[in-house]
N, C-alpha and C positions, 0 to 999 in steps of 0.2 A: 355686223363687226362690233359697232357702239356697245352693244350689251355685255360683250365680254370684257371689257375695260375694269369694270368696277367689280370688286371682289366683297362678298357680303360677307360677315363675320357672324359666328355663332351666338354672341353676347347680345341680350336683349333687355330693356326693360319694359316691365309691365305695370298696368295699375294696381296699386296696392291699396284696398279698402281699409288698413289700419292705419294709414296716413289720415289725421283725422285732427280739426280744429275744433273750439268751442266758440259757438255762436250764441246770441242772444236769440230767446224764444221766447214769443209773447203770444200764448193761447188765445184764440179768438180776437186776434189784433183786427180784422178786417170786417167784423159784425158789427152790424149798425144796431146795435142794440143798446139801452139808456144804460145798463149796469155792465160793464165789460166782464168778459170771464178772467181777465186777469186778477181784476179787482177781487173778484170772488175768490179765485184760488188764494190771493194772499191772505184773506181773511181766514180761509180755510187753515193754511199753513202755521199762522199766529194764534187759532187754537189749541194745536198740537201742544203736550202738556212737554215739560222740560226733559223727562226721561226720552220721551219719542222722537222730539226735536234733535237730541243729542245722538240716538242711536242711527236715526234716519242719515244726518250728515256723516257720522263714521261710515257708514255704509258706502254712502256714496263717492267719499275718498278714496275708499279700500278699492272699488270698482274700477274708478276712472284715475285716481291720483295720480298712477305711472306712466299714464299714454297723456298727460299734458302737462306742461310747464306753467309753475305758479296758479292753479288752479283755484286755492281761495283765492286770489287776486281778481281772477276771473269771476267768481261768484261775487266780491264785493261790488264789482265795477256793474255787473249786471242788476245787483241790489240798487245801487246807486242812481241806474237809469229808471227804474219802474217805482222809487220810493214814492214819488208824487202821489202815487196812488194809495197811500195808505194814510189814514186819517191821522194816526199819532204813533209817526216810524220811533219817536225817541222812547217808547214803551217797550219796543222790540230788544230783545237781549241780543248780544252780539253772534250767538249761536243763530239764532231763529234769521238775521238779517243774510248769514251766509247761506242758510238752507232756502229761505226765499232767492237769491241768486242763483242756486242749484237748479229750483223748479221753471227758474226762467233762462236756463242755459240747453243747449243741445249739442250733440258731435254732428258735425258734417264732415265726409270722407271727401277731401277735395279732389281727389282722382278714381272715385268709384264708377265713373262712366269711362273716362276713356284718357289717353296720357299720348300725346304728340307733339309733332312741329316744334323738334329741339333746335338749338343752335348752340354753337361750339366757340370758346375763346379760350387763350391760355388764362391759368388761374391766376392770381394775385400771388400765391404760396408755390414757390420753385424750390424749396429745400428739401432734403434726405431725398435726392432722388439718383438712380444711378445713371451711367453716361446713355445717351440716347432716349431718356424719357423725359415727356412733357406731363406735367399736370395741367387738365383742362376742368374749365368750367362748365355744365350744360345748363341751359334754361329751358324749363320744359312747359309747353301749355297742358295744363291738367284740368280736368273736367269731372265735376259733381253732379248730384242731384240738380234737376231741373236746367242742365247745360249750362252751368255756371262756370267761368273758366276763370282761372287764376293762373300765376305766374309761380312756378317752382324750379328747384335745381338740384342739381348731381355732380358729382365730382369722380372723375376717372383719369389715370393715367394711359398715354400713349406712347409706344415704340418700347424699347427699342425696335427696329423694322415695323412691323405690323401687329404688335402685342397690344393689347389693350385689356385694361382692369378697370371695371367701374365699381367703386367705393361703396360700401354698405349704405343704406339710407333710412336705417331705424332710427328710432327716439322721436321724441316730441316734437311738433312741428310749433312754429312760431309766426304770428302775422305782426307783419311790422308795425311800431308805433309811430302814427301821425307826428310830426313835428314842424315846426316853424322853417320859414324859407325865405330867402331873399328873393323879393318879387322882382320881375324886370318890365319896365315900363315900357319899354319896346313891344313884349308881349301881349299887355295890356292894350296899346295902341292897335297892333295887330289883329287883336278880336275884336275889337269895337270895329275895324275898318272892314272886318271879312262880314259881319252882321249888320254893317251898312247903320251903325247905331252912333251918329255925328249930330251932336247939339251943343247949346251952350253948357250944359252941364258937363258932359263928356270933354270938353275941349277945356274947362275951369280946371276939372281934376288932373288932367294930364299933364296942364300947363303948371299944377303945384308940386307933383310928384319929382321926386328924383330919379335917377337911372334906375337905382335901387332901392327897393325899401321893404318894410315887415307887415304885417297885419296892424300893428297899432298906428304906425305912420299913415297906413291906406285911410284907417276910421278916422285919425284926426282930422285928415284932408275932406273925408265926406262931412265930417262934423261941423267942418268951418265954411261949408258953402254958404254963400249969401241964401238968406230967405228969398228973395225975388225969383231967385233961380228954382228952388225947392217947391215953391207954388206954383210954377206954370205946370200945364195939364199933364206933362210927360215926366215931369220931377221924378216923383217916386218909382215909375218903371224902370226910369234910369239908373237911379239909385242900386235896384234889383240887378239890372243887368250887369253894372259894375261888380258888384258882389260876385255874381254867378261868375262871369269870365274870370275876375281874379282868382277864384277859389280853385280853378281848375290846377293850378300851380300848388304842389304841396311837395314836401320829402317825409321819407318813410326811415327810421331806423329799427336796427335790429341790437339786440344786447351782444356785446364783445364775447362771450362765450359760446355763442350758438355756432354751430356748424353750418356752412352752406347750405347743405340739403335739408337743413331744418327750418328755413326761411321760406316764409310764403308771401309774398305780394299779393296783397289781396283788394279789392276795389274799396276804394276811398272817397269816392266821389259818386254824384249821380250819373255823370256822363259815362261812368265806368260800372254802373251797378249791377249790369247784366253780364259784366265780364271783361276780362284784360285777355286777349287773344293775341296768339303768334307774336312773341317776343323775338326780334332779331337784333343779338347784341354782337357787338364789335367792340375791337380794341385799339380804341381811337387815339393816334399820337399827333402831336405839334411841338411846339418849341416850350410851352408850359409844362409838357411831360405827359406820359400817357394816361387815360381816362376811358372808364367802359363808358359806352353809350350804347342805347339799344330804341327801337322802334316797337309801338306796340298798337293793338286796335282796340281803344275803348268803345264797349257796346252798353247802351241804357235801355235795349229791349225794344228800340224802334231805328234809332240812328246810330250811324258809327262816326267816329272820329278818330284822328291820328295823335298821340301822345309819344313825347321822348322821354327814356330815362337818361341820368347820369349818375356814375359812381366812380369814386377812386379805388373802394376797397370791396365793393358787394355787400356792403355792409350798412351805409346810409345812399340812399336813392332821392335823386331829385326828381321829379314829374314836371313837365313844361307841355304846354301845347303845341303842336305843328300846324302853320297858318301858310295860307296862300293856295294858288291852283295844283301845284305841285303836289300837295298833302291832301288831298281831297277823299281818295279812294284808300284803300287797303294794300298793304304790302310795300310799304318805303322802306329802304334799305340804307343806310349811311353807307358813305365811304368812309376807310379807315385812316384816311387824312386828306388834308387840302391837295387840290390839284393846280396848280397854277395860281395858287393865292385863293382859290373856290372853294367853299364847301358844297359838297355835291351830294345828290343821291339817287337811287334808282327808285324807279315809282309806276304805279300803274292806274294813271288819272282818271282815264276811260273805262276802267274796268276790264281791258281786255289786250292793251297793248304796253310791253317793257318800254318805260321813258326814262330820261335823264333830265333832274332837275336842279337848281342852283338857289342857292340861299341869297336874299338881297340884303341892300343896307337896311331894310326895315324890318326885316326878319320874317320875311317871308319866303316860301318855296314856290319858285317862279314856275309860269307855264312849261312843262316838259318839252325836251326835245325827244320825238319819237326813235328810240332804237330797234325795236323788234315786235313785228305784230305778227299774229297769228297766219302759218304760211304752210307748215307739213300737215299731213293727216292727222297726226298724234297730238296737234296742239291747234286744231281749227277753233276750238269755242273760244278759249282765252291761253295768255299767257302773262307771265309774272316771274321774278324773282325767287331763288330761293336763298335768299341771305345777303349781307353786304357783299360787294367786290373783294377779291384776294388777288393782291398784287402780286405777281411772277414778273420775271425776266421778257418773257414774251408778251406781255399786257395783263390787263386787267381782265382775271376771269370771272365769268359771272356765271353762278349756277341757275338755271331757271325752270320753272314749272312749265307743263302744257298741259291741257285739258283736252279730250278725244272723245268718239263713242263712248256713250254709259257712263258719261261724266268719268273716265279714265285718268286719272292724273298719273304725269309722269314727270324724270327730271333729265333738263338736259346742259346745253352749255354754250356759252359763247365767250367770245375774247374781245375788248375793247382797247384801243391805243389808249398807251400809258398816259401820253402828254395831252390828248385831244381823246378824249372818252365817247364824244359824242359819235367817235368814229368807230363803227363795228368793223375789224377787220378779220374775224373767222367766225365759223360756226360750227358745232358739231353735228354729223349729219345724220339725225335719228337720236332715240333716247339714249339718256347715258345708265339712266337706272327706272324700270318698271316695275308695276307689281307682279311678282311671280305668283304661285299657287299657295305659297306660304303667305303672302301680303294681303291678299284681294280680299279676306275676308276680317271684318270688325265693324265696328261701331259706325264707321262711313267708309264702306267698302270701296275698293280697286282704287285704293289711293298710296302714291308714296310722295313725301313732301317732306322739304326741309327748310330750317329757316337760318341756316348758317354752318359753313364747314370751316377747316382750317387748312393750313399747309406744315408738316413738320418731318422735314428731314428728305424733303423731295417729294412726299406721300399726301396727298390730298386725303384728308378725313371727314366723311360726311355722315352723321348724324339723320336719320331720317324717320320719321313717323310713317308705320305701316297700317293704313286704313282704321287710323285713330284706335287701334287694339294693342298696340307696341310701340317701343323705340328701337329701331335696329341702328346698325352701323356697316358702312363700307368704305373701302379704301380704292384708291386709284394711282398709279405715279402720274405725276402732274406732266411730266415729258413725254408720256405715252399719250395721255389726251389730248394734248395740245397738237402732238403730231398726229393724231386722228381728225383734227380739224379741218375744214376747206375754207378756202379764203372767201369771205364775204362778199356777194356783188356791190352792196352799198361801200364796202371796203376800196373796193378799184375804181368808184366811183369819187373817194375822197371825200 
């Protein structure tokens, strides 16, 4: 019965190999040779005559200029990154320097391999809409060569009714510019505690820092440490740890004239060097006003870590770590508001059970309370959330995912008590959305998965990734979904 509740729409988003960014390219950078290929390449470019240099640069701009924003600026930047390999950089003409930058650049198609795992929130701009319409912002996990994930965006309009229009995504992409951020002392302290890095140096630094500080203030505190502390055997290692933990927090800003779909949140720290995965966005509201918040998984090729994003306009994003036992695994999803004065989140700390965690006074997510463990046949491997809880009159609607035989992912639903979210009051018997024949084939077969939907005019809008090959959309009336749920045994127990 539950399989007929959700209505799939014909609109889909598919990976577009034309969506490219310009990245630094250093040929032979991993070769253990005395004279690197990079140095030899620069020598060869420098020995081109002026006519050939000018022609090559013009041809490059003709081929690639319309695919990128400020390609000349990118070439300048990449030249600056490799200029240390040039014996007499001052002898190179401005044209030659640009051409060197071009040779040390390459295009990277951010979603050439896969496009998946969307979340949906109300867009910051709700102007010029007809009655019954809502403009929404979609976050997307985009995967390129080497299975490297980044966060992209799209814009759509939902309503009236079940109408859906996805805006064009053409235009040059822009990677956000890393900017300064006001760091938080409590997050630094939580990171040190989590890594069990407690000694006289860390205690002295924490004592000297204000609640909020910038990079310059941080370095001043480190520079003023007493020599007798730095001379200890752990002194230099402690400084390295302090800088590494502090650098996890940063901000990324996009030019004001970029459209949302042109913005790419690209890995900016070593902890996320192999990907930023599965952003779960939610529009959080409290007494200070609405703000967009999200969680995502940072991956460095070996380890995962949970990160938080915050933005008032989806143009400037602040990135901070999430600490504590409740944030130790993938799949953290924030509630859209505080509940009883508590900041809450769904999590899956043990890797297979949906839990509820609360932020404590030390900015650590506490040991979670179990909500739902693998139980039904379609979810026996593991369960998790499909985005932030959605507030309804009946309770907190939690979209879930479960993994069954042949690693087949399907979407289900739970209902939590509005005032006591630790209490599961109802559950959908069976899956709400499962891979159908059109969904099952792709980069990762047999998967339907979402990072969050929203309710508009009584209709649940659920964007979902289909086998990492495309993004689809489904709708279901909230009243019908709640009516199809059955009382949870745990709910009866209180």
